[in-house]
PAZAPA-4460 file (N, C-alpha, C; in steps of 0.05 Angstrom, whole numbers, plus 32768, in hexadecimal, padded with zeros to 4 digits):
% residues 109
    n_x    n_y    n_z   ca_x   ca_y   ca_z    c_x    c_y    c_z   seq   type   mol
   8325   7FE7   8002   8330   8001   7FFF   831A   8015   7FFE     1      M     A
   831F   802A   800D   830A   8041   800D   8315   8056   7FFC     2      S     A
   8305   805F   7FE9   830A   8075   7FD6   8303   808F   7FE3     3      Y     A
   8312   80A4   7FDA   8309   80BF   7FE4   82F2   80C8   7FD3     4      S     A
   82E2   80D8   7FDD   82CA   80E2   7FD0   82CD   80FF   7FC8     5      L     A
   82C8   8106   7FAF   82CA   8120   7FA6   82B0   8127   7F98     6      V     A
   82A4   813D   7FA0   8289   8145   7F92   828F   8160   7F84     7      I     A
   8289   815F   7F6A   828E   8175   7F5A   827C   818D   7F63     8      H     A
   8286   81A6   7F61   8276   81BD   7F6E   825C   81C0   7F60     9      K     A
   8258   81B8   7F46   823E   81BA   7F3A   822C   81A6   7F45    10      A     A
   8236   818E   7F4C   8226   817A   7F58   821D   8181   7F74    11      A     A
   822E   818F   7F82   8226   8198   7F9D   820E   81AB   7F9A    12      V     A
   820F   81BD   7F86   81F9   81CF   7F82   81E1   81C0   7F7B    13      A     A
   81E3   81AB   7F6B   81CC   819B   7F63   81BE   818E   7F7B    14      E     A
   81D0   8184   7F8D   81C6   8178   7FA7   81B7   818D   7FB9    15      L     A
   81C1   81A3   7FB9   81B5   81BA   7FC8   819B   81C1   7FBC    16      E     A
   8198   81C0   7FA1   817F   81C7   7F93   816B   81B0   7F9B    17      A     A
   8174   8198   7F9B   8163   8182   7FA2   8157   8184   7FBE    18      I     A
   8169   818D   7FD1   815F   8192   7FEB   814A   81A7   7FE9    19      Y     A
   814E   81BE   7FDC   813A   81D2   7FDB   8120   81C9   7FCF    20      D     A
   8122   81B9   7FBA   8109   81B0   7FAC   80F8   819D   7FBE    21      Y     A
   8106   818B   7FCE   80F8   817A   7FDE   80EE   818A   7FF8    22      I     A
   80FD   819C   8002   80F4   81AD   801A   80DC   81BD   8013    23      A     A
   80DA   81C8   7FFC   80C3   81D7   7FF3   80AA   81C6   7FF1    24      D     A
   80AD   81AD   7FEB   8096   819C   7FE8   808E   818B   8001    25      R     A
   80A3   8182   8011   809F   8170   8025   80AA   817A   803F    26      A     A
   80B8   8191   8040   80C1   819B   8059   80DF   8196   805C    27      G     A
   80EC   81A6   806D   810A   81A4   8070   8113   8189   807D    28      P     A
   8103   817E   808E   810B   8166   809D   810D   814E   8089    29      D     A
   80F8   814D   8078   80F9   8138   8063   810F   813C   804E    30      V     A
   8114   8154   8048   8128   815A   8034   8146   8154   8042    31      A     A
   8148   815A   805A   8162   8154   8067   8167   8137   8069    32      W     A
   8151   8128   8070   8154   810B   8073   815B   80FF   8057    33      A     A
   8150   8109   8041   8157   8101   8026   8174   8105   801F    34      Y     A
   817D   811E   8025   8199   8125   801F   81AD   8115   8030    35      I     A
   81A5   8112   804A   81B6   8103   805B   81B8   80E6   8051    36      D     A
   81A3   80DB   8047   81A4   80C0   803B   81B6   80C0   8023    37      G     A
   81B6   80D4   8012   81C8   80D6   7FFB   81E5   80D5   8004    38      V     A
   81EA   80E6   8019   8205   80E7   8024   820D   80CC   802E    39      R     A
   81FE   80BE   803D   8204   80A3   8046   820B   8090   802E    40      R     A
   81F9   8092   801B   81FE   8081   8003   8218   8087   7FF5    41      F     A
   8221   80A1   7FF4   8239   80A8   7FE9   8251   809E   7FFA    42      L     A
   824D   809E   8014   8261   8093   8024   8266   8075   801F    43      T     A
   824F   8067   801B   8251   804B   8014   825E   8046   7FF9    44      A     A
   8258   805A   7FE6   8264   8058   7FCC   8283   8059   7FCD    45      L     A
   828F   8066   7FE1   82AB   8067   7FE4   82B7   804B   7FE8    46      R     A
   82A9   803A   7FF4   82B2   801F   7FFA   82AF   800C   7FE2    47      E     A
   8299   800F   7FD2   8292   7FFE   7FBD   8289   800E   7FA3    48      Y     A
   829C   801D   7F97   8295   8030   7F82   8290   8022   7F67    49      P     A
   8296   800A   7F64   8293   7FFD   7F49   8275   7FF2   7F46    50      E     A
   8262   8004   7F49   8246   7FFD   7F46   8239   8011   7F33    51      R     A
   8220   800B   7F2C   8210   801B   7F19   8217   8014   7EFE    52      G     A
   820D   8023   7EEA   820F   801D   7ECF   8226   802B   7EC4    53      T     A
   8237   801B   7EB8   8251   8026   7EAE   824F   802C   7E8F    54      L     A
   8255   8044   7E88   8258   804C   7E6B   8274   8046   7E62    55      R     A
   8275   8035   7E4E   828F   802C   7E44   8298   8039   7E2C    56      V     A
   8287   8049   7E1F   8291   8057   7E07   8283   8072   7E04    57      S     A
   828C   8082   7DF0   8282   809C   7DEB   828F   80B1   7DFE    58      G     A
   8283   80C8   7DFD   828F   80DF   7E0C   828E   80DB   7E2B    59      P     A
   827C   80CA   7E34   8278   80C6   7E50   8284   80AB   7E59    60      A     A
   8298   80A1   7E49   82A6   8088   7E51   82B2   8089   7E6D    61      A     A
   82AC   8075   7E7C   82B5   8073   7E98   82A0   807E   7EAC    62      G     A
   828C   808A   7EA3   8278   8095   7EB3   8267   8080   7EBE    63      L     A
   825F   8082   7ED7   824D   806E   7EE5   8234   807D   7EED    64      R     A
   821E   8070   7EEC   8206   807B   7EF6   81F8   8067   7F09    65      V     A
   81F1   8071   7F20   81E4   805F   7F34   81CA   806D   7F3E    66      V     A
   81B6   805E   7F43   819E   806B   7F4F   819D   806A   7F6D    67      G     A
   818F   807D   7F78   818A   807E   7F95   816C   8084   7F98    68      Y     A
   815E   8072   7FA5   8142   8072   7FAC   8131   807A   7F95    69      R     A
   8135   806D   7F7D   8125   8071   7F66   8122   808E   7F5A    70      R     A
   8128   80A2   7F68   8124   80BD   7F60   813E   80CC   7F59    71      R     A
   8154   80C2   7F60   816F   80CF   7F5D   8182   80BD   7F4D    72      L     A
   818E   80CA   7F39   81A5   80BD   7F2B   81BD   80CC   7F33    73      S     A
   81D2   80BE   7F3A   81ED   80C9   7F40   81FE   80C0   7F2B    74      I     A
   820B   80D5   7F1E   8220   80D1   7F0A   823B   80D4   7F15    75      A     A
   824E   80C1   7F12   8267   80C3   7F1F   827C   80B3   7F0F    76      F     A
   8296   80B9   7F14   82AD   80A9   7F08   82BD   809F   7F1E    77      K     A
   82C9   8088   7F1A   82DC   807B   7F2E   82F7   8082   7F23    78      V     A
   8308   8093   7F31   8323   8098   7F2A   8335   8087   7F3B    79      G     A
   834E   808C   7F3A   8363   807F   7F4A   8361   8087   7F68    80      T     A
   8354   8077   7F76   8350   807D   7F92   8339   8091   7F99    81      G     A
   832A   8098   7F85   8315   80AE   7F8C   82FB   80A6   7F7C    82      S     A
   82E5   80AE   7F87   82CC   80AE   7F7B   82C4   80CB   7F76    83      V     A
   82BF   80D3   7F5D   82BA   80EF   7F55   829C   80EF   7F4C    84      I     A
   828B   80FD   7F5E   8270   8101   7F57   826D   8119   7F47    85      V     A
   8262   8114   7F2D   8260   812B   7F1A   8244   8136   7F19    86      L     A
   8230   8128   7F22   8215   8134   7F22   8201   8124   7F30    87      G     A
   81EB   8133   7F37   81D2   8127   7F42   81BB   812E   7F32    88      F     A
   81AC   811A   7F28   8195   811F   7F16   817C   8114   7F23    89      F     A
   816B   8124   7F2C   8154   811E   7F3B   813B   811F   7F2A    90      Y     A
   8128   810C   7F30   810E   810B   7F26   810C   8108   7F07    91      A     A
   811A   80F9   7EFB   811A   80F4   7EDF   812A   8108   7ECE    92      G     A
   8139   8119   7EDB   814A   812B   7ECC   815F   811C   7EBB    93      R     A
   8160   8122   7EA1   8173   8113   7E90   818F   811A   7E96    94      N     A
   81A0   8105   7E95   81BC   8108   7E98   81C6   810D   7E7C    95      I     A
   81CF   8126   7E76   81D8   812D   7E5C   81F6   8132   7E5B    96      E     A
   8203   812A   7E46   8220   812D   7E44   8228   814A   7E45    97      K     A
   8216   815C   7E3C   821D   8178   7E3C   821D   8183   7E59    98      T     A
   820E   8177   7E6B   820E   817F   7E86   8228   8176   7E94    99      V     A
   8230   815E   7E8D   8247   8153   7E9B   8262   8158   7E8E   100      L     A
   8261   8163   7E75   827B   8164   7E65   8290   8175   7E74   101      S     A
   8289   818B   7E80   829D   819B   7E8E   82A4   8191   7EAA   102      G     A
   8296   817F   7EB2   829B   8174   7ECE   82AF   815D   7ECF   103      R     A
   82B7   8153   7EBA   82C8   813A   7EBB   82E4   8141   7EBF   104      Q     A
   82EC   8157   7EBD   8309   815F   7EC1   830E   8170   7EDA   105      T     A
   82FB   8182   7EE2   82FF   8192   7EFA   82EC   818A   7F0F   106      S     A
   82F7   8189   7F26   82E7   8180   7F3E   82EC   8192   7F56   107      T     A
   82D7   8192   7F67   82DD   81A2   7F80   82CC   8193   7F95   108      S     A
   82D8   8192   7FAF   82CA   8186   7FC5   82B4   8199   7FCF   109      E     A
***
C-alpha cells in the first residue's frame, strides 16, 4: 500500500531554511542535491512508513522520528492512508514538543 504524503507548511519552511543554510556554506548545487535526496527519502517513506523511533506515550504519542544522512531528523505521524511530516530538524536541533504541538492537527501540502 502506498500512503499519501502530506508535509505541514511549517515543515516546508524548515526544509527551505535547510536549503538556504547548505547553499550559503557549500553552494546551491550541493544544497539542491541534499534536498532532492530528502524528497526521494520521503517518497520511499510512503511505501514503508512504519520505521523510525515510535513515541508511545506522552504528548507526542504516535510521533515517529527517523534520521536522514546523520544530520537530519524527520518527525512524522502515520495516519489512515497518509504520512504526515511535521518537521525537519537539522544539525542537532532538538525536537521539542512545543515546536510540534500545533502541527499535529493542522496540515498543509
